[in-house]
C-alpha positions in Angstrom: 9.6 22.1 8.4 6.8 21.5 5.7 7.6 19.2 3.2 5.4 18.6 -0.2 5.5 16.5 -2.9 4.1 17.3 -6.6 2.7 14.9 -7.3 2.6 16.1 -11.4 6.1 16.1 -11.4 7.4 13.2 -10.0 8.2 10.6 -12.0 9.4 7.5 -9.4 13.0 7.7 -9.0 13.1 6.7 -5.4 16.0 9.5 -4.6 13.8 11.0 -2.0 13.2 7.0 -0.1 16.6 6.6 -0.9 18.2 9.8 0.7 15.7 9.8 3.5 14.0 6.7 3.9 12.6 7.6 7.4 10.3 9.9 6.2 9.6 9.4 2.8 8.5 6.2 0.7 7.4 4.9 -2.7 3.3 4.1 -3.4 2.1 1.2 -4.7 2.9 2.8 -8.3 6.5 3.8 -7.5 6.2 7.4 -6.9 7.0 9.3 -4.2 5.2 10.2 -0.7 5.6 10.9 3.1 5.1 7.9 5.7 2.4 8.7 8.4 3.4 11.1 11.2 6.5 12.8 8.7 4.7 15.3 7.2 7.4 17.5 9.2 10.0 16.1 8.3 10.6 14.5 11.9 13.9 16.6 12.1 15.5 14.4 10.0 18.5 16.7 8.7 18.4 14.8 5.3 14.7 15.9 3.9 16.5 19.1 2.3 19.3 16.8 0.7 16.2 14.3 -0.6 14.8 17.7 -1.9 18.3 18.5 -3.7 18.3 15.4 -5.4 15.0 15.0 -6.7 15.6 14.9 -10.9 12.2 16.7 -11.1 12.5 18.9 -8.3 8.7 17.8 -7.3 9.6 17.9 -3.6 10.0 21.7 -2.0 10.7 22.1 2.1 9.9 24.9 3.9 10.3 26.5 6.8 7.6 26.9 9.2 
C-alpha cells in the first residue's frame, strides 16, 4: 500500500488523524502528514476509510 497526501489540497480538517491515528497526524500548522515509518499504512485497515472521509480528497491510497 502506498499513501500520498496532497499538501496543496489539505485543509487540516483532521479526519484522517481521527480515523487512523496510528498512521496519520497533523503538523504544527494542522495539516495532515504520515507518522514516521507509516508510509505504507502499517497494515491498518482504516487507512482506506481515512482516504474516504477526507473532505477534500487530499489522500490517495494505492496498492503496491
